[in-house]
C-alpha positions in Angstrom: -16.3 -38.8 24.5 -13.4 -36.4 24.9 -12.2 -34.9 21.6 -8.6 -35.8 20.8 -6.1 -33.0 20.8 -4.3 -34.3 17.7 -5.5 -35.8 14.4 -3.3 -38.1 12.3 -4.6 -37.0 8.9 -5.4 -33.3 9.0 -8.4 -31.6 7.5 -8.1 -27.9 7.2 -10.9 -25.4 7.1 -11.6 -21.7 6.2 -14.6 -19.6 6.7 -15.8 -16.8 4.4 -18.8 -14.7 3.7 -19.7 -16.6 0.5 -21.0 -20.2 0.2 -19.3 -20.6 -3.1 -16.1 -22.8 -3.2 -12.9 -20.9 -3.0 -9.8 -21.2 -5.3 -6.7 -19.5 -4.0 -3.6 -18.6 -6.0 -0.3 -17.2 -4.6 -0.7 -13.5 -4.0 1.1 -11.1 -6.2 1.5 -8.6 -3.4 2.2 -8.7 0.3 -0.7 -8.6 2.7 -0.4 -6.3 5.7 -1.7 -7.8 9.0 -5.2 -6.9 10.2 -5.0 -8.3 13.7 -1.3 -7.6 14.7 0.4 -4.2 14.9 2.8 -3.5 12.0 5.7 -3.1 14.4 5.2 -6.7 15.7 4.6 -8.1 12.2 7.8 -6.5 11.0 9.8 -8.0 13.9 8.3 -11.4 13.3 9.2 -11.3 9.6 12.7 -10.1 10.4 13.3 -13.0 12.8 11.5 -15.7 10.8 13.5 -18.9 10.2 13.9 -19.4 6.5 12.1 -22.7 6.4 8.9 -21.2 7.9 6.2 -19.6 5.6 5.9 -15.9 5.6 2.6 -14.7 7.1 2.4 -11.9 4.6 1.6 -14.3 1.7 0.4 -17.4 3.5 -3.0 -19.0 3.5 -4.6 -19.2 7.0 -6.8 -22.0 8.1 -8.1 -23.9 11.1 -8.0 -27.6 12.1 -11.7 -27.7 12.8 -14.8 -26.1 11.2 -15.8 -24.6 14.5 -12.5 -22.8 14.9 -12.8 -21.5 11.4 -16.2 -20.0 12.2 -14.9 -18.5 15.4 -12.3 -16.6 13.5 -14.9 -14.7 11.6 -16.9 -11.6 12.6 -19.9 -13.0 14.5 -22.1 -10.2 13.2 -21.7 -11.5 9.6 -23.0 -14.7 8.1 -20.1 -17.1 7.4 -19.7 -20.4 5.5 -17.2 -23.1 6.1 -14.9 -24.6 3.4 -12.7 -27.6 3.5 -9.2 -27.6 1.9 -8.7 -29.9 -1.0 -5.7 -30.4 -3.3 -2.8 -29.5 -1.0 0.2 -31.7 -2.0 1.2 -34.5 0.4 3.9 -33.6 2.8 3.5 -29.9 2.1 5.0 -27.8 4.9 2.5 -26.1 7.1 3.0 -24.1 10.3 0.8 -24.2 13.4 0.8 -21.7 16.1 0.1 -22.4 19.7 -2.8 -19.9 19.8 -5.9 -19.9 17.7 -5.2 -16.3 16.6 -1.8 -14.6 16.5 -3.2 -11.5 18.1 -3.1 -13.4 21.4 0.6 -14.2 21.2 2.7 -13.0 24.0 4.9 -11.0 21.7 2.1 -8.6 20.7 2.3 -6.8 24.1 5.8 -7.7 25.0 7.5 -6.4 21.9 5.5 -3.1 21.8 6.3 -2.5 25.5 10.0 -3.2 25.0 10.3 -0.9 21.9 8.4 1.9 23.6 10.7 1.7 26.6 13.9 1.6 24.4 12.8 4.6 22.4 11.8 6.6 25.5 8.7 8.9 25.8 10.7 11.8 24.5 11.0 10.1 21.1 7.2 10.0 20.7 7.0 13.7 21.0 9.5 14.5 18.2 8.7 15.5 14.7 8.5 12.8 12.0 12.0 13.8 10.7 13.5 13.4 14.2 11.8 10.0 14.6 13.9 8.5 11.8 14.9 5.8 11.2 12.9 4.1 14.0 9.6 5.3 12.6 10.0 3.0 9.6 9.5 0.0 12.0 5.8 1.1 12.4 5.2 1.0 8.6 3.5 -2.1 7.0 5.3 -5.1 5.5 9.0 -4.2 5.8 11.3 -6.9 4.5 13.7 -8.5 6.9 16.7 -6.7 5.6 14.9 -3.4 5.8 14.2 -4.1 9.5 17.8 -5.0 10.0 19.1 -1.8 8.4 16.7 0.3 10.4 17.8 -1.2 13.7 21.5 -0.9 12.8 21.1 2.9 12.1 19.1 3.4 15.3 20.8 4.9 18.4 18.1 3.4 20.7 17.8 -0.3 19.5 20.2 -3.2 19.6 19.6 -5.9 17.1 20.8 -8.8 19.2 18.8 -7.8 22.2 15.7 -7.1 20.2 15.9 -10.4 18.3 16.2 -12.2 21.7 12.9 -10.7 22.7 11.1 -12.1 19.7 9.7 -15.5 20.8 6.8 -16.0 18.4 8.6 -18.7 16.3 9.3 -20.8 19.4 5.5 -21.3 19.6 5.1 -22.3 16.0 5.5 -26.0 14.8 6.5 -26.8 11.3 4.6 -29.9 10.1 4.1 -32.0 7.0 0.5 -32.1 5.8 -0.9 -35.6 5.9 2.1 -37.0 7.7 2.6 -35.1 11.0 0.1 -34.8 13.7 -1.9 -31.6 13.7 -3.3 -30.1 16.9 -7.0 -29.4 16.8 -6.3 -26.0 18.4 -4.0 -23.4 17.0 -3.8 -21.2 13.9 -2.5 -22.9 10.8 -0.7 -21.1 7.9 1.2 -22.2 4.9 2.5 -21.1 1.5 0.2 -21.5 -1.4 1.5 -23.9 -4.1 2.1 -22.2 -7.5 -0.8 -24.1 -9.1 -3.2 -22.9 -6.3 -5.5 -24.7 -3.9 -9.2 -25.2 -3.6 -11.6 -25.1 -0.7 -14.9 -27.0 -1.1 -18.1 -26.0 0.6 -19.0 -27.9 3.8 -22.7 -28.5 4.0 -24.3 -28.6 7.5 
């Protein structure tokens, strides 16, 4: 039987190195990306529509247990957990790719910024690389990115924002109501009271 591409009532999964159930609370600090360059992450946050969750503080999950396992280091033992306790109709976002590192922006935005800055810029001292060098720092806020671009003599805000296409490949869904694709990275804000993931036994 062919596996359906959508599921009416979603089940979300995570994998970790521990078999113990997980309890997640909202993070008190921002989380820098581990699989996407800081430059790209900053431009994504800068262009993020306000109704979408920020990736810096979101919980990441998968629509299948298999996809959750595939997101982990294959050299390490991993255990799958199923989400429980997410409020009905909670907003979740699902990307078209199973990992954001495969998104078209990752290469495209880096190539565009390198070309806009010119190779001479990369040979300058750190003082001479200001303010553009700030874009390569982790977890800039959207307004910080905006100010940096406004002060830049190389970058144009309107043109650069038009190059950011990540959010056009992300769907905003309501948990338990909207159809969830079985493929694609899922991320969502963690409720103030937290959420739990129960162990999935083979």
